[in-house]
N, CA, C and O atoms as a Maestro MAE file, in Angstrom:
{
 s_m_m2io_version
 :::
 2.0.0
}

f_m_ct {
 s_m_title
 :::
 protein
 m_atom[296] {
  # First column is atom index #
  i_m_mmod_type
  r_m_x_coord
  r_m_y_coord
  r_m_z_coord
  i_m_residue_number
  s_m_chain_name
  s_m_pdb_residue_name
  s_m_pdb_atom_name
  i_m_atomic_number
  :::
  1 25 -4.966 6.962 39.118 1 A "MET " " N  " 7
  2 3 -5.770 6.134 38.252 1 A "MET " " CA " 6
  3 2 -6.725 7.071 37.666 1 A "MET " " C  " 6
  4 15 -7.298 7.964 38.291 1 A "MET " " O  " 8
  5 25 -6.880 6.767 36.220 2 A "ARG " " N  " 7
  6 3 -7.820 7.757 35.371 2 A "ARG " " CA " 6
  7 2 -9.206 7.374 35.624 2 A "ARG " " C  " 6
  8 15 -9.540 6.213 35.858 2 A "ARG " " O  " 8
  9 25 -10.033 8.398 35.573 3 A "PRO " " N  " 7
  10 3 -11.584 8.143 35.669 3 A "PRO " " CA " 6
  11 2 -12.088 7.000 35.034 3 A "PRO " " C  " 6
  12 15 -12.890 6.263 35.608 3 A "PRO " " O  " 8
  13 25 -11.651 6.777 33.805 4 A "ILE " " N  " 7
  14 3 -12.361 5.740 32.896 4 A "ILE " " CA " 6
  15 2 -11.998 4.385 33.659 4 A "ILE " " C  " 6
  16 15 -12.827 3.475 33.677 4 A "ILE " " O  " 8
  17 25 -10.805 4.256 34.267 5 A "CYS " " N  " 7
  18 3 -10.404 2.903 34.803 5 A "CYS " " CA " 6
  19 2 -11.197 2.658 35.969 5 A "CYS " " C  " 6
  20 15 -11.249 1.502 36.388 5 A "CYS " " O  " 8
  21 25 -11.900 3.683 36.630 6 A "ARG " " N  " 7
  22 3 -12.822 3.435 37.941 6 A "ARG " " CA " 6
  23 2 -14.014 3.084 37.434 6 A "ARG " " C  " 6
  24 15 -14.732 2.401 38.164 6 A "ARG " " O  " 8
  25 25 -14.464 3.418 36.215 7 A "VAL " " N  " 7
  26 3 -15.857 3.014 35.609 7 A "VAL " " CA " 6
  27 2 -15.847 1.691 35.012 7 A "VAL " " C  " 6
  28 15 -16.653 0.808 35.306 7 A "VAL " " O  " 8
  29 25 -14.870 1.576 34.126 8 A "LEU " " N  " 7
  30 3 -14.672 0.335 33.230 8 A "LEU " " CA " 6
  31 2 -13.812 -0.724 33.878 8 A "LEU " " C  " 6
  32 15 -12.841 -0.335 34.528 8 A "LEU " " O  " 8
  33 25 -14.047 -1.966 33.781 9 A "PRO " " N  " 7
  34 3 -13.158 -3.100 34.415 9 A "PRO " " CA " 6
  35 2 -11.937 -3.118 33.631 9 A "PRO " " C  " 6
  36 15 -11.648 -4.232 33.195 9 A "PRO " " O  " 8
  37 25 -11.122 -2.139 33.330 10 A "ILE " " N  " 7
  38 3 -9.760 -2.306 32.640 10 A "ILE " " CA " 6
  39 2 -8.664 -1.694 33.492 10 A "ILE " " C  " 6
  40 15 -8.858 -0.752 34.260 10 A "ILE " " O  " 8
  41 25 -7.582 -2.252 33.315 11 A "GLY " " N  " 7
  42 3 -6.395 -1.798 34.175 11 A "GLY " " CA " 6
  43 2 -5.775 -0.511 33.640 11 A "GLY " " C  " 6
  44 15 -5.937 -0.244 32.449 11 A "GLY " " O  " 8
  45 25 -5.071 0.314 34.436 12 A "PRO " " N  " 7
  46 3 -4.563 1.590 33.836 12 A "PRO " " CA " 6
  47 2 -3.439 1.476 32.892 12 A "PRO " " C  " 6
  48 15 -3.179 2.358 32.074 12 A "PRO " " O  " 8
  49 25 -2.773 0.376 33.015 13 A "LEU " " N  " 7
  50 3 -1.728 0.195 32.054 13 A "LEU " " CA " 6
  51 2 -2.310 -0.013 30.576 13 A "LEU " " C  " 6
  52 15 -1.766 0.465 29.580 13 A "LEU " " O  " 8
  53 25 -3.509 -0.800 30.550 14 A "THR " " N  " 7
  54 3 -4.274 -0.895 29.353 14 A "THR " " CA " 6
  55 2 -4.584 0.309 28.651 14 A "THR " " C  " 6
  56 15 -4.374 0.497 27.453 14 A "THR " " O  " 8
  57 25 -5.164 1.227 29.568 15 A "ASP " " N  " 7
  58 3 -5.583 2.419 29.086 15 A "ASP " " CA " 6
  59 2 -4.463 3.334 28.515 15 A "ASP " " C  " 6
  60 15 -4.626 3.952 27.463 15 A "ASP " " O  " 8
  61 25 -3.368 3.395 29.215 16 A "TYR " " N  " 7
  62 3 -2.190 3.941 28.917 16 A "TYR " " CA " 6
  63 2 -1.602 3.496 27.493 16 A "TYR " " C  " 6
  64 15 -1.251 4.291 26.621 16 A "TYR " " O  " 8
  65 25 -1.556 2.226 27.405 17 A "ALA " " N  " 7
  66 3 -1.044 1.586 26.089 17 A "ALA " " CA " 6
  67 2 -2.096 2.182 24.934 17 A "ALA " " C  " 6
  68 15 -1.719 2.689 23.878 17 A "ALA " " O  " 8
  69 25 -3.202 2.053 25.258 18 A "HIS " " N  " 7
  70 3 -4.174 2.260 24.166 18 A "HIS " " CA " 6
  71 2 -4.031 3.888 23.908 18 A "HIS " " C  " 6
  72 15 -4.022 4.325 22.757 18 A "HIS " " O  " 8
  73 25 -3.941 4.600 24.854 19 A "ALA " " N  " 7
  74 3 -3.630 6.085 24.577 19 A "ALA " " CA " 6
  75 2 -2.284 6.296 23.631 19 A "ALA " " C  " 6
  76 15 -2.263 7.055 22.662 19 A "ALA " " O  " 8
  77 25 -1.334 5.613 24.014 20 A "ALA " " N  " 7
  78 3 -0.074 5.593 23.433 20 A "ALA " " CA " 6
  79 2 -0.177 5.361 21.889 20 A "ALA " " C  " 6
  80 15 0.348 6.116 21.070 20 A "ALA " " O  " 8
  81 25 -0.918 4.222 21.560 21 A "ARG " " N  " 7
  82 3 -1.047 3.749 20.344 21 A "ARG " " CA " 6
  83 2 -1.733 4.729 19.534 21 A "ARG " " C  " 6
  84 15 -1.311 4.940 18.397 21 A "ARG " " O  " 8
  85 25 -2.917 5.465 20.054 22 A "ARG " " N  " 7
  86 3 -3.637 6.343 19.300 22 A "ARG " " CA " 6
  87 2 -2.726 7.762 19.052 22 A "ARG " " C  " 6
  88 15 -2.840 8.446 18.035 22 A "ARG " " O  " 8
  89 25 -2.024 7.999 19.905 23 A "ALA " " N  " 7
  90 3 -1.076 9.220 19.691 23 A "ALA " " CA " 6
  91 2 0.025 8.902 18.747 23 A "ALA " " C  " 6
  92 15 0.436 9.799 18.012 23 A "ALA " " O  " 8
  93 25 0.550 7.696 18.695 24 A "ASP " " N  " 7
  94 3 1.712 7.542 17.782 24 A "ASP " " CA " 6
  95 2 1.410 6.415 16.972 24 A "ASP " " C  " 6
  96 15 1.419 5.290 17.472 24 A "ASP " " O  " 8
  97 25 1.078 6.642 15.483 25 A "PRO " " N  " 7
  98 3 0.783 5.432 14.701 25 A "PRO " " CA " 6
  99 2 2.073 4.441 14.437 25 A "PRO " " C  " 6
  100 15 1.869 3.310 13.996 25 A "PRO " " O  " 8
  101 25 3.150 4.813 14.666 26 A "GLU " " N  " 7
  102 3 4.300 3.794 14.772 26 A "GLU " " CA " 6
  103 2 4.032 2.616 15.867 26 A "GLU " " C  " 6
  104 15 4.608 1.534 15.751 26 A "GLU " " O  " 8
  105 25 3.195 2.862 16.855 27 A "LYS " " N  " 7
  106 3 3.012 1.866 17.916 27 A "LYS " " CA " 6
  107 2 1.744 1.005 17.452 27 A "LYS " " C  " 6
  108 15 1.393 0.124 18.236 27 A "LYS " " O  " 8
  109 25 1.124 1.138 16.439 28 A "GLN " " N  " 7
  110 3 0.065 0.457 16.095 28 A "GLN " " CA " 6
  111 2 0.363 -1.044 15.844 28 A "GLN " " C  " 6
  112 15 1.464 -1.387 15.414 28 A "GLN " " O  " 8
  113 25 -0.560 -1.883 16.098 29 A "PRO " " N  " 7
  114 3 -0.266 -3.368 15.738 29 A "PRO " " CA " 6
  115 2 -0.238 -3.492 14.342 29 A "PRO " " C  " 6
  116 15 -0.750 -2.656 13.597 29 A "PRO " " O  " 8
  117 25 0.455 -4.705 13.880 30 A "VAL " " N  " 7
  118 3 0.637 -4.961 12.466 30 A "VAL " " CA " 6
  119 2 -0.619 -5.001 11.994 30 A "VAL " " C  " 6
  120 15 -0.844 -4.210 11.078 30 A "VAL " " O  " 8
  121 25 -1.637 -5.789 12.400 31 A "ARG " " N  " 7
  122 3 -3.070 -5.938 11.842 31 A "ARG " " CA " 6
  123 2 -3.751 -4.573 11.689 31 A "ARG " " C  " 6
  124 15 -4.427 -4.381 10.678 31 A "ARG " " O  " 8
  125 25 -3.629 -3.631 12.593 32 A "ALA " " N  " 7
  126 3 -4.191 -2.226 12.430 32 A "ALA " " CA " 6
  127 2 -3.466 -1.459 11.097 32 A "ALA " " C  " 6
  128 15 -4.071 -0.772 10.274 32 A "ALA " " O  " 8
  129 25 -2.316 -1.694 11.100 33 A "CYS " " N  " 7
  130 3 -1.565 -1.018 9.813 33 A "CYS " " CA " 6
  131 2 -2.032 -1.508 8.495 33 A "CYS " " C  " 6
  132 15 -2.370 -0.790 7.553 33 A "CYS " " O  " 8
  133 25 -2.013 -2.960 8.526 34 A "SER " " N  " 7
  134 3 -2.465 -3.695 7.201 34 A "SER " " CA " 6
  135 2 -4.024 -3.418 7.005 34 A "SER " " C  " 6
  136 15 -4.453 -3.296 5.857 34 A "SER " " O  " 8
  137 25 -4.800 -3.324 7.997 35 A "ASP " " N  " 7
  138 3 -6.166 -2.877 7.775 35 A "ASP " " CA " 6
  139 2 -6.349 -1.579 7.221 35 A "ASP " " C  " 6
  140 15 -7.287 -1.427 6.439 35 A "ASP " " O  " 8
  141 25 -5.515 -0.496 7.531 36 A "ALA " " N  " 7
  142 3 -5.569 0.729 7.134 36 A "ALA " " CA " 6
  143 2 -5.170 0.709 5.560 36 A "ALA " " C  " 6
  144 15 -5.823 1.339 4.729 36 A "ALA " " O  " 8
  145 25 -4.082 -0.045 5.246 37 A "ASP " " N  " 7
  146 3 -3.637 -0.116 3.874 37 A "ASP " " CA " 6
  147 2 -4.846 -0.790 3.059 37 A "ASP " " C  " 6
  148 15 -5.276 -0.226 2.053 37 A "ASP " " O  " 8
  149 25 -5.343 -1.908 3.470 38 A "LEU " " N  " 7
  150 3 -6.571 -2.481 2.890 38 A "LEU " " CA " 6
  151 2 -7.668 -1.619 2.575 38 A "LEU " " C  " 6
  152 15 -8.310 -1.681 1.526 38 A "LEU " " O  " 8
  153 25 -7.880 -0.760 3.570 39 A "MET " " N  " 7
  154 3 -8.986 0.272 3.569 39 A "MET " " CA " 6
  155 2 -8.876 1.125 2.393 39 A "MET " " C  " 6
  156 15 -9.872 1.337 1.701 39 A "MET " " O  " 8
  157 25 -7.782 1.613 2.123 40 A "ILE " " N  " 7
  158 3 -7.451 2.460 1.037 40 A "ILE " " CA " 6
  159 2 -7.631 1.733 -0.416 40 A "ILE " " C  " 6
  160 15 -8.172 2.329 -1.347 40 A "ILE " " O  " 8
  161 25 -7.185 0.534 -0.524 41 A "GLU " " N  " 7
  162 3 -7.275 -0.180 -1.628 41 A "GLU " " CA " 6
  163 2 -8.996 -0.502 -1.955 41 A "GLU " " C  " 6
  164 15 -9.552 -0.381 -3.047 41 A "GLU " " O  " 8
  165 25 -9.548 -0.894 -0.798 42 A "ILE " " N  " 7
  166 3 -11.111 -1.062 -0.968 42 A "ILE " " CA " 6
  167 2 -11.897 0.184 -1.463 42 A "ILE " " C  " 6
  168 15 -12.808 0.102 -2.286 42 A "ILE " " O  " 8
  169 25 -11.507 1.252 -0.941 43 A "THR " " N  " 7
  170 3 -12.035 2.572 -1.317 43 A "THR " " CA " 6
  171 2 -11.674 2.994 -2.697 43 A "THR " " C  " 6
  172 15 -12.508 3.646 -3.326 43 A "THR " " O  " 8
  173 25 -10.461 2.681 -3.276 44 A "LEU " " N  " 7
  174 3 -10.223 3.013 -4.760 44 A "LEU " " CA " 6
  175 2 -10.939 1.971 -5.533 44 A "LEU " " C  " 6
  176 15 -11.420 2.376 -6.591 44 A "LEU " " O  " 8
  177 25 -11.135 0.614 -5.221 45 A "VAL " " N  " 7
  178 3 -11.922 -0.076 -6.092 45 A "VAL " " CA " 6
  179 2 -13.388 0.278 -5.978 45 A "VAL " " C  " 6
  180 15 -14.065 0.343 -7.005 45 A "VAL " " O  " 8
  181 25 -13.882 0.496 -4.869 46 A "PHE " " N  " 7
  182 3 -15.314 0.925 -4.754 46 A "PHE " " CA " 6
  183 2 -15.604 2.190 -5.523 46 A "PHE " " C  " 6
  184 15 -16.639 2.270 -6.184 46 A "PHE " " O  " 8
  185 25 -14.703 3.221 -5.466 47 A "GLU " " N  " 7
  186 3 -14.942 4.515 -6.126 47 A "GLU " " CA " 6
  187 2 -14.705 4.269 -7.784 47 A "GLU " " C  " 6
  188 15 -15.452 4.842 -8.577 47 A "GLU " " O  " 8
  189 25 -13.733 3.472 -8.210 48 A "ALA " " N  " 7
  190 3 -13.532 3.185 -9.623 48 A "ALA " " CA " 6
  191 2 -14.686 2.464 -10.134 48 A "ALA " " C  " 6
  192 15 -14.742 2.434 -11.363 48 A "ALA " " O  " 8
  193 25 -15.565 1.913 -9.546 49 A "ASN " " N  " 7
  194 3 -16.642 1.145 -10.110 49 A "ASN " " CA " 6
  195 2 -18.048 1.859 -9.590 49 A "ASN " " C  " 6
  196 15 -19.085 1.265 -9.294 49 A "ASN " " O  " 8
  197 25 -17.850 3.052 -9.563 50 A "PHE " " N  " 7
  198 3 -19.092 3.944 -9.522 50 A "PHE " " CA " 6
  199 2 -19.864 3.816 -8.242 50 A "PHE " " C  " 6
  200 15 -21.065 4.075 -8.173 50 A "PHE " " O  " 8
  201 25 -19.084 3.379 -7.161 51 A "CYS " " N  " 7
  202 3 -19.723 3.255 -5.947 51 A "CYS " " CA " 6
  203 2 -21.076 2.231 -5.901 51 A "CYS " " C  " 6
  204 15 -22.054 2.442 -5.183 51 A "CYS " " O  " 8
  205 25 -20.942 1.215 -6.711 52 A "VAL " " N  " 7
  206 3 -21.930 0.232 -6.790 52 A "VAL " " CA " 6
  207 2 -21.555 -1.124 -6.352 52 A "VAL " " C  " 6
  208 15 -22.408 -1.969 -6.078 52 A "VAL " " O  " 8
  209 25 -20.178 -1.358 -6.278 53 A "TYR " " N  " 7
  210 3 -19.746 -2.900 -5.851 53 A "TYR " " CA " 6
  211 2 -20.045 -3.110 -4.447 53 A "TYR " " C  " 6
  212 15 -19.896 -2.271 -3.558 53 A "TYR " " O  " 8
  213 25 -20.487 -4.319 -4.311 54 A "GLY " " N  " 7
  214 3 -20.829 -4.824 -2.799 54 A "GLY " " CA " 6
  215 2 -19.417 -5.491 -2.336 54 A "GLY " " C  " 6
  216 15 -18.351 -5.317 -2.926 54 A "GLY " " O  " 8
  217 25 -19.594 -6.224 -1.262 55 A "VAL " " N  " 7
  218 3 -18.487 -6.981 -0.671 55 A "VAL " " CA " 6
  219 2 -17.832 -7.974 -1.558 55 A "VAL " " C  " 6
  220 15 -16.618 -7.943 -1.760 55 A "VAL " " O  " 8
  221 25 -18.658 -8.891 -2.113 56 A "LEU " " N  " 7
  222 3 -18.157 -9.923 -2.876 56 A "LEU " " CA " 6
  223 2 -17.496 -9.401 -4.262 56 A "LEU " " C  " 6
  224 15 -16.513 -9.939 -4.770 56 A "LEU " " O  " 8
  225 25 -18.099 -8.399 -4.747 57 A "LYS " " N  " 7
  226 3 -17.353 -8.000 -6.148 57 A "LYS " " CA " 6
  227 2 -16.168 -7.109 -5.819 57 A "LYS " " C  " 6
  228 15 -15.314 -6.964 -6.693 57 A "LYS " " O  " 8
  229 25 -16.019 -6.469 -4.596 58 A "ILE " " N  " 7
  230 3 -14.743 -5.778 -4.372 58 A "ILE " " CA " 6
  231 2 -13.706 -6.731 -3.980 58 A "ILE " " C  " 6
  232 15 -12.532 -6.550 -4.304 58 A "ILE " " O  " 8
  233 25 -14.133 -7.855 -3.217 59 A "TRP " " N  " 7
  234 3 -13.208 -8.921 -2.920 59 A "TRP " " CA " 6
  235 2 -12.515 -9.507 -4.242 59 A "TRP " " C  " 6
  236 15 -11.304 -9.504 -4.465 59 A "TRP " " O  " 8
  237 25 -13.561 -10.029 -5.107 60 A "ARG " " N  " 7
  238 3 -13.107 -10.518 -6.428 60 A "ARG " " CA " 6
  239 2 -12.193 -9.542 -7.208 60 A "ARG " " C  " 6
  240 15 -11.189 -9.966 -7.781 60 A "ARG " " O  " 8
  241 25 -12.536 -8.248 -7.230 61 A "GLN " " N  " 7
  242 3 -11.785 -7.244 -7.986 61 A "GLN " " CA " 6
  243 2 -10.442 -7.168 -7.250 61 A "GLN " " C  " 6
  244 15 -9.435 -7.170 -7.958 61 A "GLN " " O  " 8
  245 25 -10.302 -7.102 -5.954 62 A "LEU " " N  " 7
  246 3 -8.960 -7.071 -5.218 62 A "LEU " " CA " 6
  247 2 -8.169 -8.396 -5.581 62 A "LEU " " C  " 6
  248 15 -6.971 -8.321 -5.853 62 A "LEU " " O  " 8
  249 25 -8.819 -9.574 -5.585 63 A "ASP " " N  " 7
  250 3 -8.184 -10.715 -5.947 63 A "ASP " " CA " 6
  251 2 -7.660 -10.581 -7.365 63 A "ASP " " C  " 6
  252 15 -6.496 -10.950 -7.524 63 A "ASP " " O  " 8
  253 25 -8.308 -10.121 -8.419 64 A "ARG " " N  " 7
  254 3 -7.905 -9.988 -9.607 64 A "ARG " " CA " 6
  255 2 -6.718 -9.056 -9.750 64 A "ARG " " C  " 6
  256 15 -5.828 -9.287 -10.568 64 A "ARG " " O  " 8
  257 25 -6.714 -8.054 -8.988 65 A "GLU " " N  " 7
  258 3 -5.457 -7.250 -8.993 65 A "GLU " " CA " 6
  259 2 -4.403 -7.538 -8.273 65 A "GLU " " C  " 6
  260 15 -3.429 -6.788 -8.204 65 A "GLU " " O  " 8
  261 25 -4.504 -8.738 -7.622 66 A "GLY " " N  " 7
  262 3 -3.403 -9.405 -6.996 66 A "GLY " " CA " 6
  263 2 -3.250 -9.129 -5.376 66 A "GLY " " C  " 6
  264 15 -2.262 -9.499 -4.743 66 A "GLY " " O  " 8
  265 25 -4.257 -8.496 -4.853 67 A "SER " " N  " 7
  266 3 -4.224 -8.178 -3.346 67 A "SER " " CA " 6
  267 2 -4.756 -9.473 -2.647 67 A "SER " " C  " 6
  268 15 -5.968 -9.671 -2.556 67 A "SER " " O  " 8
  269 25 -3.972 -10.216 -2.229 68 A "VAL " " N  " 7
  270 3 -4.343 -11.418 -1.319 68 A "VAL " " CA " 6
  271 2 -4.888 -11.097 -0.082 68 A "VAL " " C  " 6
  272 15 -4.136 -10.576 0.742 68 A "VAL " " O  " 8
  273 25 -6.096 -11.314 0.223 69 A "THR " " N  " 7
  274 3 -6.760 -11.099 1.442 69 A "THR " " CA " 6
  275 2 -7.864 -11.964 1.831 69 A "THR " " C  " 6
  276 15 -8.437 -12.501 0.883 69 A "THR " " O  " 8
  277 25 -8.236 -12.189 2.823 70 A "ALA " " N  " 7
  278 3 -9.460 -13.210 3.207 70 A "ALA " " CA " 6
  279 2 -10.607 -12.377 2.942 70 A "ALA " " C  " 6
  280 15 -10.649 -11.154 3.070 70 A "ALA " " O  " 8
  281 25 -11.764 -13.331 2.467 71 A "ARG " " N  " 7
  282 3 -12.846 -12.700 2.004 71 A "ARG " " CA " 6
  283 2 -13.624 -11.823 3.063 71 A "ARG " " C  " 6
  284 15 -14.139 -10.754 2.734 71 A "ARG " " O  " 8
  285 25 -13.689 -12.340 4.399 72 A "TRP " " N  " 7
  286 3 -14.451 -11.489 5.362 72 A "TRP " " CA " 6
  287 2 -13.563 -10.724 6.341 72 A "TRP " " C  " 6
  288 15 -13.943 -10.484 7.487 72 A "TRP " " O  " 8
  289 25 -12.414 -10.359 5.884 73 A "ARG " " N  " 7
  290 3 -11.470 -9.592 6.691 73 A "ARG " " CA " 6
  291 2 -12.013 -8.102 6.623 73 A "ARG " " C  " 6
  292 15 -12.481 -7.576 5.613 73 A "ARG " " O  " 8
  293 25 -11.883 -7.565 7.758 74 A "GLY " " N  " 7
  294 3 -12.097 -6.144 7.802 74 A "GLY " " CA " 6
  295 2 -12.781 -5.671 9.057 74 A "GLY " " C  " 6
  296 15 -13.021 -4.474 9.215 74 A "GLY " " O  " 8
  :::
 }
 m_bond[295] {
  # First column is bond index #
  i_m_from
  i_m_to
  i_m_order
  :::
  1 1 2 1
  2 2 3 1
  3 3 4 2
  4 3 5 1
  5 5 6 1
  6 6 7 1
  7 7 8 2
  8 7 9 1
  9 9 10 1
  10 10 11 1
  11 11 12 2
  12 11 13 1
  13 13 14 1
  14 14 15 1
  15 15 16 2
  16 15 17 1
  17 17 18 1
  18 18 19 1
  19 19 20 2
  20 19 21 1
  21 21 22 1
  22 22 23 1
  23 23 24 2
  24 23 25 1
  25 25 26 1
  26 26 27 1
  27 27 28 2
  28 27 29 1
  29 29 30 1
  30 30 31 1
  31 31 32 2
  32 31 33 1
  33 33 34 1
  34 34 35 1
  35 35 36 2
  36 35 37 1
  37 37 38 1
  38 38 39 1
  39 39 40 2
  40 39 41 1
  41 41 42 1
  42 42 43 1
  43 43 44 2
  44 43 45 1
  45 45 46 1
  46 46 47 1
  47 47 48 2
  48 47 49 1
  49 49 50 1
  50 50 51 1
  51 51 52 2
  52 51 53 1
  53 53 54 1
  54 54 55 1
  55 55 56 2
  56 55 57 1
  57 57 58 1
  58 58 59 1
  59 59 60 2
  60 59 61 1
  61 61 62 1
  62 62 63 1
  63 63 64 2
  64 63 65 1
  65 65 66 1
  66 66 67 1
  67 67 68 2
  68 67 69 1
  69 69 70 1
  70 70 71 1
  71 71 72 2
  72 71 73 1
  73 73 74 1
  74 74 75 1
  75 75 76 2
  76 75 77 1
  77 77 78 1
  78 78 79 1
  79 79 80 2
  80 79 81 1
  81 81 82 1
  82 82 83 1
  83 83 84 2
  84 83 85 1
  85 85 86 1
  86 86 87 1
  87 87 88 2
  88 87 89 1
  89 89 90 1
  90 90 91 1
  91 91 92 2
  92 91 93 1
  93 93 94 1
  94 94 95 1
  95 95 96 2
  96 95 97 1
  97 97 98 1
  98 98 99 1
  99 99 100 2
  100 99 101 1
  101 101 102 1
  102 102 103 1
  103 103 104 2
  104 103 105 1
  105 105 106 1
  106 106 107 1
  107 107 108 2
  108 107 109 1
  109 109 110 1
  110 110 111 1
  111 111 112 2
  112 111 113 1
  113 113 114 1
  114 114 115 1
  115 115 116 2
  116 115 117 1
  117 117 118 1
  118 118 119 1
  119 119 120 2
  120 119 121 1
  121 121 122 1
  122 122 123 1
  123 123 124 2
  124 123 125 1
  125 125 126 1
  126 126 127 1
  127 127 128 2
  128 127 129 1
  129 129 130 1
  130 130 131 1
  131 131 132 2
  132 131 133 1
  133 133 134 1
  134 134 135 1
  135 135 136 2
  136 135 137 1
  137 137 138 1
  138 138 139 1
  139 139 140 2
  140 139 141 1
  141 141 142 1
  142 142 143 1
  143 143 144 2
  144 143 145 1
  145 145 146 1
  146 146 147 1
  147 147 148 2
  148 147 149 1
  149 149 150 1
  150 150 151 1
  151 151 152 2
  152 151 153 1
  153 153 154 1
  154 154 155 1
  155 155 156 2
  156 155 157 1
  157 157 158 1
  158 158 159 1
  159 159 160 2
  160 159 161 1
  161 161 162 1
  162 162 163 1
  163 163 164 2
  164 163 165 1
  165 165 166 1
  166 166 167 1
  167 167 168 2
  168 167 169 1
  169 169 170 1
  170 170 171 1
  171 171 172 2
  172 171 173 1
  173 173 174 1
  174 174 175 1
  175 175 176 2
  176 175 177 1
  177 177 178 1
  178 178 179 1
  179 179 180 2
  180 179 181 1
  181 181 182 1
  182 182 183 1
  183 183 184 2
  184 183 185 1
  185 185 186 1
  186 186 187 1
  187 187 188 2
  188 187 189 1
  189 189 190 1
  190 190 191 1
  191 191 192 2
  192 191 193 1
  193 193 194 1
  194 194 195 1
  195 195 196 2
  196 195 197 1
  197 197 198 1
  198 198 199 1
  199 199 200 2
  200 199 201 1
  201 201 202 1
  202 202 203 1
  203 203 204 2
  204 203 205 1
  205 205 206 1
  206 206 207 1
  207 207 208 2
  208 207 209 1
  209 209 210 1
  210 210 211 1
  211 211 212 2
  212 211 213 1
  213 213 214 1
  214 214 215 1
  215 215 216 2
  216 215 217 1
  217 217 218 1
  218 218 219 1
  219 219 220 2
  220 219 221 1
  221 221 222 1
  222 222 223 1
  223 223 224 2
  224 223 225 1
  225 225 226 1
  226 226 227 1
  227 227 228 2
  228 227 229 1
  229 229 230 1
  230 230 231 1
  231 231 232 2
  232 231 233 1
  233 233 234 1
  234 234 235 1
  235 235 236 2
  236 235 237 1
  237 237 238 1
  238 238 239 1
  239 239 240 2
  240 239 241 1
  241 241 242 1
  242 242 243 1
  243 243 244 2
  244 243 245 1
  245 245 246 1
  246 246 247 1
  247 247 248 2
  248 247 249 1
  249 249 250 1
  250 250 251 1
  251 251 252 2
  252 251 253 1
  253 253 254 1
  254 254 255 1
  255 255 256 2
  256 255 257 1
  257 257 258 1
  258 258 259 1
  259 259 260 2
  260 259 261 1
  261 261 262 1
  262 262 263 1
  263 263 264 2
  264 263 265 1
  265 265 266 1
  266 266 267 1
  267 267 268 2
  268 267 269 1
  269 269 270 1
  270 270 271 1
  271 271 272 2
  272 271 273 1
  273 273 274 1
  274 274 275 1
  275 275 276 2
  276 275 277 1
  277 277 278 1
  278 278 279 1
  279 279 280 2
  280 279 281 1
  281 281 282 1
  282 282 283 1
  283 283 284 2
  284 283 285 1
  285 285 286 1
  286 286 287 1
  287 287 288 2
  288 287 289 1
  289 289 290 1
  290 290 291 1
  291 291 292 2
  292 291 293 1
  293 293 294 1
  294 294 295 1
  295 295 296 2
  :::
 }
}
């Protein structure tokens, strides 16, 4: 058993699964992959608008560009 499993109330298999997902991006959950893609889009919109857009304006700009996403996702 790894030392972290002795301190935190998690099972060793949970710890091993988390370590495997961090080591191999192919094993990431679908939500994590789509969040990474969305973060790239958000960054592009933010930087294209002189880094002054807030959450609402970025969401509206993404909507105008055809990126369908929930308003408070992230």
